[in-house]
C-alpha angles and dihedrals in degrees: 000000000000123000099203118125095262091051093050090046091052091050092049099037109031120198108267098026126122121238139177117238141167126226105251101178150307106257092198094035131267112312096021129090098337149268137311114225122201107218096170089249145108096277130037119248118242131204113192120229091245089067094047127085112285094237115064089220088067096054116115116261125243107275096032111131126210150148122277137181119230105240105168144351118227128175092260107027150015113242111223138195112213112235097188105086090217090064097052139063113273086232095049117131116162091193136039092209110112123228093259091046088051095047090052094044094049090048091050092045109040120178107281095027119122127241124199108217143160125233110243106172136011122212105188095182089065098029093235139127126206107221132191123214135163098285096043135279139310141180117252125192120223139185125207127019113358124238120238125256109270094033114135113232138186113224134189123220100239095179145334125241114217093181098053095020095235137138112230102218132186134187114269117245 
């Protein structure tokens, strides 16, 4: 198991979990790029401007606390989805899956179930795969040597995210 910052952040803040954070700044200025979020961990959180309110005046001020879902780990940040409606765009939808579609998918793929998939793309910088399976695609984190595109994999549903309507998958042991 690696002990680099991304690996430490993955263990402390797993994808799909809900965390509390505090707006700590806007590196490119309010209304541009996004917001830095202090999670009290080894890497800062980041909310992309596309998830924040359309008007800069509606962006949360520095010091505001809220809840976020962990979307992705990168070598320099943890990507976040703001769960507090006042911190995100009114038009913001993370997923195109409808409520009934999500209900059916989450019933078909309960936590602990296995999923047969194929690696489509490998993102070595983030240590992630995009995988395609019968119901769609997801991103899966990996450690160690990456698999090649086209490789069949068996995955386990680790959690279901009601907020972003995603299955959080991991490689089966």
